[in-house]
C-alpha beads as a LAMMPS data file, in Angstrom:
LAMMPS data file: protein, C-alpha beads

321 atoms
320 bonds

1 atom types
1 bond types

-500.0 500.0 xlo xhi
-500.0 500.0 ylo yhi
-500.0 500.0 zlo zhi

Masses

1 110.0

Atoms # bond

1 1 1 60.455 -309.421 178.009
2 1 1 60.067 -305.877 179.249
3 1 1 62.922 -304.066 181.066
4 1 1 60.824 -303.624 184.173
5 1 1 60.196 -307.361 184.430
6 1 1 63.878 -308.155 183.989
7 1 1 64.874 -305.594 186.570
8 1 1 62.391 -307.031 189.106
9 1 1 63.668 -310.582 188.612
10 1 1 67.273 -309.479 188.861
11 1 1 66.651 -307.705 192.099
12 1 1 65.255 -310.934 193.543
13 1 1 62.563 -309.176 195.478
14 1 1 60.587 -311.764 197.532
15 1 1 56.995 -312.307 196.529
16 1 1 54.440 -310.930 198.860
17 1 1 52.920 -313.629 201.149
18 1 1 49.238 -314.226 200.564
19 1 1 47.004 -312.632 203.099
20 1 1 45.577 -315.097 205.632
21 1 1 41.996 -316.008 205.011
22 1 1 39.649 -314.888 207.749
23 1 1 38.299 -317.652 209.937
24 1 1 34.822 -318.687 209.076
25 1 1 32.319 -318.344 211.845
26 1 1 30.737 -321.557 213.087
27 1 1 27.642 -322.357 211.179
28 1 1 24.403 -322.528 213.166
29 1 1 23.604 -325.810 211.429
30 1 1 26.729 -327.478 212.814
31 1 1 25.925 -326.284 216.326
32 1 1 22.444 -327.695 216.063
33 1 1 23.869 -331.024 214.822
34 1 1 26.270 -331.160 217.798
35 1 1 23.455 -330.462 220.226
36 1 1 21.321 -333.110 218.532
37 1 1 24.141 -335.630 218.991
38 1 1 24.344 -334.792 222.687
39 1 1 20.615 -335.412 223.031
40 1 1 21.051 -338.828 221.417
41 1 1 23.872 -339.724 223.832
42 1 1 22.103 -338.372 226.907
43 1 1 19.767 -341.367 227.532
44 1 1 22.640 -343.841 227.446
45 1 1 24.815 -341.576 229.595
46 1 1 22.023 -341.261 232.146
47 1 1 21.489 -345.029 232.302
48 1 1 25.249 -345.582 232.498
49 1 1 25.545 -343.181 235.413
50 1 1 22.507 -344.501 237.286
51 1 1 23.099 -348.235 236.859
52 1 1 26.912 -348.450 236.742
53 1 1 28.751 -345.376 238.004
54 1 1 26.507 -344.727 240.988
55 1 1 26.427 -348.379 242.184
56 1 1 30.225 -348.550 241.913
57 1 1 30.645 -345.438 244.031
58 1 1 27.987 -346.581 246.492
59 1 1 29.661 -350.004 246.800
60 1 1 33.033 -348.401 247.419
61 1 1 31.546 -346.265 250.184
62 1 1 29.795 -349.305 251.661
63 1 1 33.144 -351.088 251.981
64 1 1 34.144 -348.475 254.550
65 1 1 31.034 -349.028 256.669
66 1 1 29.583 -351.806 258.818
67 1 1 26.421 -352.003 256.762
68 1 1 24.443 -355.174 257.421
69 1 1 21.219 -356.674 256.137
70 1 1 20.230 -357.322 259.748
71 1 1 20.122 -353.615 260.702
72 1 1 18.949 -350.540 258.785
73 1 1 21.778 -348.189 259.709
74 1 1 25.475 -348.148 258.834
75 1 1 28.431 -346.557 260.647
76 1 1 31.720 -345.536 259.102
77 1 1 34.471 -347.956 260.183
78 1 1 37.316 -346.791 257.950
79 1 1 39.672 -349.538 256.824
80 1 1 38.420 -352.137 259.303
81 1 1 36.789 -354.287 256.612
82 1 1 39.893 -354.076 254.434
83 1 1 42.204 -355.094 257.278
84 1 1 39.962 -358.021 258.149
85 1 1 39.850 -359.044 254.497
86 1 1 43.630 -359.115 254.182
87 1 1 43.846 -361.455 257.172
88 1 1 40.968 -363.725 256.125
89 1 1 42.310 -367.019 254.752
90 1 1 38.959 -367.816 253.131
91 1 1 39.311 -364.743 250.912
92 1 1 42.662 -365.860 249.561
93 1 1 41.518 -369.475 249.166
94 1 1 38.512 -368.409 247.092
95 1 1 40.650 -366.017 245.066
96 1 1 43.190 -368.779 244.418
97 1 1 40.379 -371.108 243.334
98 1 1 39.208 -368.448 240.873
99 1 1 42.709 -368.021 239.433
100 1 1 43.194 -371.791 239.078
101 1 1 39.858 -372.106 237.312
102 1 1 40.866 -369.296 234.953
103 1 1 44.185 -370.985 234.221
104 1 1 42.662 -374.397 233.420
105 1 1 39.617 -373.167 231.479
106 1 1 41.008 -370.368 229.284
107 1 1 43.503 -372.380 227.128
108 1 1 40.984 -375.053 226.023
109 1 1 38.318 -372.416 225.428
110 1 1 40.693 -370.698 223.002
111 1 1 42.240 -373.766 221.356
112 1 1 39.016 -375.746 220.932
113 1 1 37.199 -372.702 219.554
114 1 1 39.947 -372.198 216.967
115 1 1 39.862 -375.875 215.961
116 1 1 36.086 -375.807 215.553
117 1 1 36.265 -372.598 213.498
118 1 1 38.913 -374.071 211.193
119 1 1 36.819 -377.190 210.673
120 1 1 33.637 -375.224 209.964
121 1 1 35.399 -372.799 207.643
122 1 1 36.622 -375.660 205.429
123 1 1 33.371 -377.634 205.519
124 1 1 30.820 -377.721 202.723
125 1 1 27.879 -375.330 202.800
126 1 1 25.302 -377.749 204.238
127 1 1 27.700 -379.321 206.727
128 1 1 28.993 -375.889 207.739
129 1 1 25.495 -374.765 208.655
130 1 1 25.005 -377.879 210.790
131 1 1 28.346 -377.372 212.544
132 1 1 27.539 -373.733 213.302
133 1 1 24.263 -374.731 214.914
134 1 1 25.795 -377.633 216.846
135 1 1 28.730 -375.648 218.199
136 1 1 26.789 -372.530 219.179
137 1 1 23.610 -374.151 220.540
138 1 1 24.969 -374.907 224.054
139 1 1 25.809 -371.227 224.541
140 1 1 22.099 -370.396 224.248
141 1 1 21.144 -372.626 227.186
142 1 1 20.569 -371.075 230.632
143 1 1 23.253 -371.796 233.183
144 1 1 20.824 -373.696 235.424
145 1 1 19.996 -376.113 232.603
146 1 1 23.658 -376.626 231.756
147 1 1 24.614 -377.220 235.383
148 1 1 21.829 -379.744 235.956
149 1 1 22.632 -381.627 232.737
150 1 1 26.266 -382.035 233.655
151 1 1 25.502 -382.758 237.291
152 1 1 23.513 -385.769 236.117
153 1 1 26.228 -386.760 233.659
154 1 1 28.822 -386.745 236.464
155 1 1 26.743 -388.930 238.791
156 1 1 28.369 -392.224 239.834
157 1 1 26.621 -395.416 238.808
158 1 1 24.310 -394.066 236.097
159 1 1 26.052 -390.920 234.825
160 1 1 27.208 -390.939 231.201
161 1 1 30.758 -389.793 231.985
162 1 1 31.389 -392.568 234.499
163 1 1 29.587 -394.991 232.187
164 1 1 32.124 -394.245 229.462
165 1 1 34.966 -394.698 231.940
166 1 1 33.704 -398.089 233.093
167 1 1 33.110 -399.160 229.486
168 1 1 36.764 -398.372 228.804
169 1 1 37.835 -400.455 231.793
170 1 1 38.590 -397.508 234.061
171 1 1 37.358 -396.816 237.560
172 1 1 34.581 -394.345 238.257
173 1 1 35.496 -390.839 239.396
174 1 1 33.676 -388.885 242.094
175 1 1 33.675 -385.757 239.977
176 1 1 31.673 -383.433 242.216
177 1 1 32.430 -384.954 245.628
178 1 1 36.216 -385.116 245.430
179 1 1 38.114 -381.903 246.083
180 1 1 40.771 -382.931 243.561
181 1 1 38.320 -383.191 240.654
182 1 1 35.410 -380.869 241.408
183 1 1 37.024 -377.765 239.931
184 1 1 38.105 -379.650 236.817
185 1 1 34.556 -380.954 236.398
186 1 1 33.177 -377.418 236.532
187 1 1 35.825 -376.285 234.036
188 1 1 34.814 -379.046 231.587
189 1 1 31.186 -377.981 231.915
190 1 1 32.121 -374.356 231.287
191 1 1 34.138 -375.233 228.187
192 1 1 31.216 -377.175 226.685
193 1 1 28.807 -374.372 227.531
194 1 1 30.694 -371.242 226.418
195 1 1 33.110 -372.343 223.686
196 1 1 30.495 -371.556 221.032
197 1 1 30.856 -367.809 221.535
198 1 1 34.608 -367.914 220.951
199 1 1 33.987 -370.192 217.974
200 1 1 31.824 -367.535 216.304
201 1 1 34.467 -364.855 216.814
202 1 1 37.155 -367.038 215.252
203 1 1 34.881 -368.078 212.379
204 1 1 34.080 -364.462 211.527
205 1 1 37.790 -363.618 211.556
206 1 1 38.662 -366.599 209.352
207 1 1 36.036 -365.644 206.805
208 1 1 37.580 -362.186 206.634
209 1 1 40.937 -363.528 205.414
210 1 1 41.114 -363.213 201.586
211 1 1 41.380 -366.534 199.764
212 1 1 44.012 -365.205 197.367
213 1 1 46.488 -365.024 200.248
214 1 1 46.335 -368.805 200.653
215 1 1 46.384 -369.305 196.886
216 1 1 49.544 -367.233 196.557
217 1 1 51.178 -369.136 199.395
218 1 1 50.230 -372.472 197.790
219 1 1 51.793 -371.361 194.498
220 1 1 54.981 -370.547 196.398
221 1 1 55.077 -374.110 197.725
222 1 1 53.721 -373.541 201.256
223 1 1 52.075 -376.615 202.762
224 1 1 48.969 -376.692 204.971
225 1 1 50.960 -376.401 208.205
226 1 1 53.029 -373.502 206.866
227 1 1 49.903 -371.698 205.692
228 1 1 48.363 -372.175 209.123
229 1 1 51.398 -370.992 211.108
230 1 1 52.590 -368.254 208.712
231 1 1 49.252 -366.836 207.522
232 1 1 46.263 -367.903 209.614
233 1 1 47.678 -367.504 213.098
234 1 1 49.338 -364.092 212.472
235 1 1 46.170 -362.719 210.870
236 1 1 44.123 -363.983 213.842
237 1 1 46.376 -362.304 216.392
238 1 1 43.973 -359.483 217.245
239 1 1 41.008 -361.840 217.433
240 1 1 42.954 -364.154 219.709
241 1 1 43.855 -361.241 221.963
242 1 1 40.203 -360.224 222.189
243 1 1 39.058 -363.770 222.945
244 1 1 41.712 -364.301 225.614
245 1 1 40.832 -360.999 227.276
246 1 1 37.098 -361.712 227.273
247 1 1 37.629 -365.260 228.472
248 1 1 39.915 -364.307 231.339
249 1 1 37.438 -361.706 232.579
250 1 1 34.543 -364.169 232.260
251 1 1 36.448 -366.932 234.095
252 1 1 37.410 -364.597 236.919
253 1 1 33.686 -363.953 237.413
254 1 1 32.910 -367.646 237.958
255 1 1 29.893 -368.200 240.198
256 1 1 26.662 -369.598 238.717
257 1 1 27.708 -373.052 237.547
258 1 1 29.956 -373.604 240.572
259 1 1 27.180 -372.629 242.973
260 1 1 24.570 -374.862 241.329
261 1 1 26.764 -377.901 240.755
262 1 1 27.987 -377.912 244.366
263 1 1 24.534 -377.116 245.793
264 1 1 25.839 -373.861 247.201
265 1 1 28.407 -375.537 249.437
266 1 1 31.522 -374.717 247.414
267 1 1 32.384 -378.383 247.060
268 1 1 34.389 -380.572 249.462
269 1 1 36.824 -378.452 251.430
270 1 1 35.543 -375.367 249.572
271 1 1 37.643 -376.532 246.616
272 1 1 35.169 -375.027 244.130
273 1 1 34.137 -371.874 245.991
274 1 1 35.179 -368.912 243.808
275 1 1 35.710 -365.358 244.976
276 1 1 32.194 -364.286 244.028
277 1 1 30.874 -367.299 245.920
278 1 1 32.556 -366.088 249.106
279 1 1 31.280 -362.559 248.445
280 1 1 27.777 -364.015 248.184
281 1 1 28.212 -365.899 251.456
282 1 1 29.571 -362.877 253.298
283 1 1 26.847 -360.556 252.042
284 1 1 23.715 -362.715 251.952
285 1 1 24.474 -365.526 254.386
286 1 1 26.586 -363.623 256.887
287 1 1 24.544 -360.451 256.211
288 1 1 27.749 -358.351 256.218
289 1 1 27.280 -356.149 253.179
290 1 1 30.153 -353.827 254.070
291 1 1 32.637 -356.687 254.321
292 1 1 31.340 -358.258 251.104
293 1 1 31.786 -354.929 249.324
294 1 1 35.433 -354.782 250.371
295 1 1 36.059 -358.295 249.009
296 1 1 34.287 -357.425 245.763
297 1 1 36.601 -354.473 245.218
298 1 1 39.602 -356.699 245.796
299 1 1 38.306 -358.983 243.031
300 1 1 37.642 -355.937 240.862
301 1 1 41.254 -354.814 241.307
302 1 1 42.516 -358.285 240.343
303 1 1 40.370 -358.326 237.189
304 1 1 41.571 -354.864 236.165
305 1 1 45.226 -355.755 236.817
306 1 1 45.056 -359.024 234.874
307 1 1 43.249 -357.329 231.977
308 1 1 45.824 -354.540 231.778
309 1 1 48.745 -356.986 231.814
310 1 1 47.146 -359.142 229.135
311 1 1 46.274 -356.115 226.995
312 1 1 49.835 -354.825 227.323
313 1 1 51.337 -358.159 226.289
314 1 1 49.210 -358.408 223.167
315 1 1 49.908 -354.764 222.314
316 1 1 53.655 -355.450 222.379
317 1 1 53.207 -358.523 220.182
318 1 1 51.207 -356.448 217.732
319 1 1 53.928 -353.785 217.577
320 1 1 56.696 -356.340 216.937
321 1 1 54.671 -358.305 214.375

Bonds

1 1 1 2
2 1 2 3
3 1 3 4
4 1 4 5
5 1 5 6
6 1 6 7
7 1 7 8
8 1 8 9
9 1 9 10
10 1 10 11
11 1 11 12
12 1 12 13
13 1 13 14
14 1 14 15
15 1 15 16
16 1 16 17
17 1 17 18
18 1 18 19
19 1 19 20
20 1 20 21
21 1 21 22
22 1 22 23
23 1 23 24
24 1 24 25
25 1 25 26
26 1 26 27
27 1 27 28
28 1 28 29
29 1 29 30
30 1 30 31
31 1 31 32
32 1 32 33
33 1 33 34
34 1 34 35
35 1 35 36
36 1 36 37
37 1 37 38
38 1 38 39
39 1 39 40
40 1 40 41
41 1 41 42
42 1 42 43
43 1 43 44
44 1 44 45
45 1 45 46
46 1 46 47
47 1 47 48
48 1 48 49
49 1 49 50
50 1 50 51
51 1 51 52
52 1 52 53
53 1 53 54
54 1 54 55
55 1 55 56
56 1 56 57
57 1 57 58
58 1 58 59
59 1 59 60
60 1 60 61
61 1 61 62
62 1 62 63
63 1 63 64
64 1 64 65
65 1 65 66
66 1 66 67
67 1 67 68
68 1 68 69
69 1 69 70
70 1 70 71
71 1 71 72
72 1 72 73
73 1 73 74
74 1 74 75
75 1 75 76
76 1 76 77
77 1 77 78
78 1 78 79
79 1 79 80
80 1 80 81
81 1 81 82
82 1 82 83
83 1 83 84
84 1 84 85
85 1 85 86
86 1 86 87
87 1 87 88
88 1 88 89
89 1 89 90
90 1 90 91
91 1 91 92
92 1 92 93
93 1 93 94
94 1 94 95
95 1 95 96
96 1 96 97
97 1 97 98
98 1 98 99
99 1 99 100
100 1 100 101
101 1 101 102
102 1 102 103
103 1 103 104
104 1 104 105
105 1 105 106
106 1 106 107
107 1 107 108
108 1 108 109
109 1 109 110
110 1 110 111
111 1 111 112
112 1 112 113
113 1 113 114
114 1 114 115
115 1 115 116
116 1 116 117
117 1 117 118
118 1 118 119
119 1 119 120
120 1 120 121
121 1 121 122
122 1 122 123
123 1 123 124
124 1 124 125
125 1 125 126
126 1 126 127
127 1 127 128
128 1 128 129
129 1 129 130
130 1 130 131
131 1 131 132
132 1 132 133
133 1 133 134
134 1 134 135
135 1 135 136
136 1 136 137
137 1 137 138
138 1 138 139
139 1 139 140
140 1 140 141
141 1 141 142
142 1 142 143
143 1 143 144
144 1 144 145
145 1 145 146
146 1 146 147
147 1 147 148
148 1 148 149
149 1 149 150
150 1 150 151
151 1 151 152
152 1 152 153
153 1 153 154
154 1 154 155
155 1 155 156
156 1 156 157
157 1 157 158
158 1 158 159
159 1 159 160
160 1 160 161
161 1 161 162
162 1 162 163
163 1 163 164
164 1 164 165
165 1 165 166
166 1 166 167
167 1 167 168
168 1 168 169
169 1 169 170
170 1 170 171
171 1 171 172
172 1 172 173
173 1 173 174
174 1 174 175
175 1 175 176
176 1 176 177
177 1 177 178
178 1 178 179
179 1 179 180
180 1 180 181
181 1 181 182
182 1 182 183
183 1 183 184
184 1 184 185
185 1 185 186
186 1 186 187
187 1 187 188
188 1 188 189
189 1 189 190
190 1 190 191
191 1 191 192
192 1 192 193
193 1 193 194
194 1 194 195
195 1 195 196
196 1 196 197
197 1 197 198
198 1 198 199
199 1 199 200
200 1 200 201
201 1 201 202
202 1 202 203
203 1 203 204
204 1 204 205
205 1 205 206
206 1 206 207
207 1 207 208
208 1 208 209
209 1 209 210
210 1 210 211
211 1 211 212
212 1 212 213
213 1 213 214
214 1 214 215
215 1 215 216
216 1 216 217
217 1 217 218
218 1 218 219
219 1 219 220
220 1 220 221
221 1 221 222
222 1 222 223
223 1 223 224
224 1 224 225
225 1 225 226
226 1 226 227
227 1 227 228
228 1 228 229
229 1 229 230
230 1 230 231
231 1 231 232
232 1 232 233
233 1 233 234
234 1 234 235
235 1 235 236
236 1 236 237
237 1 237 238
238 1 238 239
239 1 239 240
240 1 240 241
241 1 241 242
242 1 242 243
243 1 243 244
244 1 244 245
245 1 245 246
246 1 246 247
247 1 247 248
248 1 248 249
249 1 249 250
250 1 250 251
251 1 251 252
252 1 252 253
253 1 253 254
254 1 254 255
255 1 255 256
256 1 256 257
257 1 257 258
258 1 258 259
259 1 259 260
260 1 260 261
261 1 261 262
262 1 262 263
263 1 263 264
264 1 264 265
265 1 265 266
266 1 266 267
267 1 267 268
268 1 268 269
269 1 269 270
270 1 270 271
271 1 271 272
272 1 272 273
273 1 273 274
274 1 274 275
275 1 275 276
276 1 276 277
277 1 277 278
278 1 278 279
279 1 279 280
280 1 280 281
281 1 281 282
282 1 282 283
283 1 283 284
284 1 284 285
285 1 285 286
286 1 286 287
287 1 287 288
288 1 288 289
289 1 289 290
290 1 290 291
291 1 291 292
292 1 292 293
293 1 293 294
294 1 294 295
295 1 295 296
296 1 296 297
297 1 297 298
298 1 298 299
299 1 299 300
300 1 300 301
301 1 301 302
302 1 302 303
303 1 303 304
304 1 304 305
305 1 305 306
306 1 306 307
307 1 307 308
308 1 308 309
309 1 309 310
310 1 310 311
311 1 311 312
312 1 312 313
313 1 313 314
314 1 314 315
315 1 315 316
316 1 316 317
317 1 317 318
318 1 318 319
319 1 319 320
320 1 320 321
């Protein structure tokens, strides 16, 4: 070792910091790629603005006017429609009907879909194909066809549902003409019609769970129920959250099947008239588009609030899991 090297190490002089590298200028190719991406997004953004953003803003403005289908003009009335809406008992009755329908239809749509997915996932190849087709086929039917099928099935005297009840020694039920059963009848129809979509989501999630996880649990002595509660359900938590969120939003938008199965009357005592049904009546029967717009934004606020609460609850469960 040379004396100069020893002297430098003994002095402990700090090493000189490397000079910072100069920033590279942006490449023209990257700029062109960014601009190309914007051009690809532009058509969707334009359609999104024209067919969603603009109608939402126009509907919000309409709620502050007295716009009517009976007259071409519209005057600004401020919060008059909103004050009338808050004092309208029919608004709150229809909103309550929508919430009750959501409460009675969402749990079976989740539980039955999970049961069908578990059965299909464990079935043989040929039987599994048949079950997939059978479970998902009703979802492909138009709502008018579904409503008419079940309206005939609910008919007293010759309907299949009441026929099964009488065969079992029970009395017939006036499913669509009794205000205590009409909403439940529509909920049963909705479950049969739409459960296939939730079934596919659960089936795809189940097929994504590795088989070695169950094999390891079986080697450790876990039974079928323990494997279901300790492995399957926790791994399906995110899928369940998605299905519940989608189902709540879809149930809050109830209209088509209720309108067709009650012939547009909302059922006896308006027991099956949802919020969108009353919006339809106010806007297209009463011709009061401004008032209907105010009610629609009340429903929109309810849907957003319920979705945020549900999303928050599942987010907390995911953090603690």
